[in-house]
C-alpha positions in Angstrom: 112.3 92.5 114.3 113.3 88.9 115.0 111.3 88.1 118.0 107.5 87.4 117.9 107.2 89.5 121.1 108.7 92.5 119.4 106.3 92.0 116.4 103.4 91.8 118.9 104.5 95.0 120.7 104.7 96.7 117.3 101.2 95.5 116.4 99.9 96.7 119.8 101.6 100.1 119.4 99.9 100.6 115.9 96.5 99.7 117.3 96.9 102.0 120.3 97.8 104.9 118.1 94.8 104.2 116.0 96.9 104.0 112.9 95.3 100.8 111.5 91.8 101.9 112.4 91.7 105.1 110.4 93.3 104.5 107.1 93.7 100.8 106.7 91.7 97.6 106.6 93.5 94.6 107.9 93.1 90.9 107.4 95.4 88.5 109.3 95.6 84.7 109.1 94.0 83.4 112.2 96.7 80.9 113.0 99.5 83.4 112.5 99.5 84.4 116.2 99.1 88.2 115.9 96.3 89.5 118.1 94.6 92.3 116.3 91.0 93.4 116.5 90.4 93.2 112.8 91.4 89.6 112.5 88.9 87.6 110.5 88.1 83.9 110.7 86.4 81.7 108.2 83.6 80.8 110.6 82.3 84.4 110.8 79.1 84.8 108.8 79.1 88.6 108.6 82.4 89.1 106.8 82.5 91.0 103.5 83.3 89.4 100.2 86.6 91.3 100.2 87.7 89.7 103.5 86.5 86.2 102.3 88.6 86.6 99.2 91.6 87.7 101.3 91.3 84.6 103.5 91.2 82.4 100.4 94.4 84.1 99.1 96.1 83.5 102.4 95.0 79.9 102.6 96.6 79.2 99.2 99.8 81.3 99.7 102.2 80.3 102.5 104.2 83.6 102.2 101.1 85.6 103.0 99.9 86.1 106.6 98.8 89.7 106.4 96.8 91.7 103.8 96.6 95.4 104.5 94.4 97.6 102.4 95.7 101.2 102.5 93.4 104.1 101.8 95.8 106.9 102.7 95.6 110.2 100.8 98.3 109.9 98.1 97.8 106.1 97.7 94.1 106.7 97.1 94.8 109.5 94.6 97.1 107.2 92.5 94.5 104.4 92.7 91.9 106.8 91.3 94.1 107.6 88.4 94.3 103.9 87.4 97.9 104.1 86.4 100.8 101.8 87.2 103.2 103.2 89.9 106.8 102.9 88.6 109.5 103.2 91.2 111.1 106.6 91.4 112.8 105.7 94.7 115.1 102.8 95.5 113.2 101.6 98.5 110.0 101.3 96.4 112.0 99.2 93.9 113.3 97.0 96.7 109.9 96.3 98.2 107.7 96.2 95.1 109.9 95.4 92.1 109.3 96.9 88.7 105.9 98.4 89.2 102.7 98.4 91.2 99.8 97.5 88.9 96.3 98.9 89.1 93.5 96.5 88.7 89.9 97.3 87.9 88.0 94.7 90.0 88.3 92.5 93.0 88.2 89.5 90.7 91.7 90.3 89.4 93.3 90.5 92.8 93.9 86.7 93.3 95.8 86.5 89.9 97.7 89.8 90.6 98.9 88.8 94.0 100.5 85.6 92.6 103.3 87.8 91.1 103.1 91.1 93.1 103.0 91.9 96.8 101.1 95.1 96.2 98.3 96.1 93.9 96.3 99.3 93.4 92.5 98.7 93.2 91.0 101.3 91.0 89.1 104.1 92.9 89.8 102.3 96.2 93.4 102.1 97.5 96.3 99.8 97.6 96.4 96.1 98.7 99.6 95.2 100.5 100.4 91.5 101.1 103.2 90.5 103.5 104.5 87.8 105.8 103.9 89.8 108.9 102.4 93.1 110.1 105.7 94.9 110.2 106.3 94.1 106.5 102.8 95.0 105.4 103.0 98.3 107.3 106.4 99.1 105.8 105.1 98.3 102.3 102.0 100.6 102.8 104.2 103.5 104.1 106.6 103.1 101.2 103.8 103.0 98.6 102.3 106.2 100.2 105.7 107.9 99.9 106.1 106.7 96.3 102.5 107.9 95.5 103.4 111.3 96.8 106.5 111.4 94.7 104.6 110.2 91.7 102.0 113.0 92.1 104.6 115.7 92.8 106.6 114.5 89.7 103.5 114.6 87.6 102.9 118.3 88.5 106.5 119.3 88.2 107.2 117.8 84.8 107.5 114.1 85.5 109.9 112.0 87.5 112.4 109.6 86.0 111.6 106.0 87.1 114.2 103.4 87.9 114.8 101.2 84.8 112.8 97.9 84.9 115.8 95.6 85.0 117.5 97.7 87.8 114.3 97.6 89.8 114.0 93.8 89.3 117.6 93.4 90.4 117.0 95.6 93.5 113.9 93.5 94.4 115.9 90.2 94.0 118.7 91.5 96.2 116.2 92.6 98.8 114.3 89.3 98.8 117.4 87.0 99.0 119.7 89.1 101.1 118.1 91.8 103.3 114.8 90.2 104.1 116.6 87.0 105.3 118.5 89.0 107.8 115.3 90.1 109.6 114.1 86.5 110.1 
């Protein structure tokens, strides 16, 4: 999606379908230009500590315009387990790299998002950081799919994760080749 109008149409479509209202919390940088109901601004006095922390992360990170907190069924189940999510599928390796870490507190988020674009928050869900809403939503969908594969693999005898160096290479190729084509 190259054009800002297309991204805006995509954002509007997600809001109309209620997708973002039911299973996600969303924080968007105010000056990013996306018009979403859940956009937070620093002047608001009634924002939660989580949203304030997200706004601080976005202020200090130029590649982050959207933070989406996914609480979908499989994602929430993996977050409750407290385990790392290793990529079993190639699209997960491309979008997340070697693994999605699980952190125990909101205090660890800022440090974790320096090196990862997704983190599980124990007992809560998954935090997805992206340049735009399209990327954040894609990341949340892929993590939900990977969480389902992880749970199914656990009950069926375990899945075989992609090797760490192969996952890191897939991530690098995605970042430097495919994601550039979208912009």
